[in-house]
C-alpha positions in Angstrom: -104.6 37.2 -72.4 -103.0 40.0 -70.2 -99.2 40.4 -70.3 -99.1 40.5 -66.5 -101.1 40.4 -63.3 -101.3 43.7 -61.6 -100.9 43.2 -57.8 -102.7 45.5 -55.3 -100.7 48.4 -53.9 -101.4 47.5 -50.3 -99.8 44.0 -50.6 -98.3 42.9 -47.3 -94.4 43.0 -47.4 -91.4 43.2 -45.2 -87.6 43.7 -45.7 -85.9 40.4 -46.1 -82.7 41.4 -44.3 -81.7 37.8 -44.1 -81.5 37.6 -47.9 -79.7 40.9 -48.5 -76.0 41.1 -49.4 -73.8 43.3 -47.1 -71.6 44.0 -50.2 -74.6 45.5 -52.1 -76.3 47.8 -49.5 -78.2 49.7 -52.2 -80.1 46.5 -53.2 -83.0 45.9 -50.8 -84.9 42.5 -50.8 -88.6 42.5 -50.1 -90.6 39.5 -49.0 -94.1 39.8 -50.4 -97.3 37.9 -49.4 -99.2 37.3 -52.7 -103.0 37.3 -52.7 -103.0 34.0 -54.6 -100.7 31.2 -55.6 -100.1 32.3 -59.2 -98.5 29.6 -61.4 -94.8 29.6 -61.9 -94.0 31.7 -65.0 -96.7 34.2 -64.3 -95.5 37.8 -64.9 -96.5 40.0 -61.9 -96.5 43.8 -61.8 -96.2 45.3 -58.3 -96.8 49.0 -57.5 -93.6 49.4 -55.4 -94.0 50.5 -51.8 -91.5 53.3 -52.4 -91.3 56.8 -51.0 -92.9 58.4 -54.0 -95.5 55.6 -54.7 -95.0 56.0 -58.5 -92.6 53.2 -59.3 -93.6 49.6 -60.4 -91.7 46.4 -60.7 -92.3 43.5 -63.0 -91.1 40.1 -62.2 -91.7 36.5 -63.2 -92.8 34.1 -60.5 -90.3 31.3 -60.3 -91.9 28.7 -58.0 -95.2 27.8 -56.4 -96.3 29.4 -53.2 -97.8 32.7 -52.0 -94.5 34.2 -50.8 -91.9 35.8 -53.1 -88.7 37.8 -52.6 -87.9 40.6 -55.0 -85.0 43.0 -55.3 -85.3 46.8 -55.2 -82.6 49.3 -56.0 -82.7 52.0 -53.2 -80.8 54.3 -55.6 -84.0 54.6 -57.7 -86.3 55.5 -54.7 -86.3 54.8 -51.0 -88.9 52.5 -49.4 -91.9 53.5 -47.5 -92.5 52.0 -44.1 -93.9 48.5 -44.2 -97.6 47.9 -43.4 -98.1 48.0 -39.6 -94.8 49.9 -38.9 -95.4 52.9 -36.8 
């Protein structure tokens, strides 16, 4: 079995400003819409929507559903514009 599920680079996402901590402005939280309801415990690997498009993030899905929130350190790389943002 694979160690992780590789998610598509064009996954829909948005900044989850409502979940961010004002005391940690360098940590962005992203709300992702997953292509499937992977079981809790599944390790997912996301090509990050960052400025350079070279970083990835691995995380373990905690609960059921097709929406997850992940953290991203903006000190590593800035974020690209979300899909649909002009």
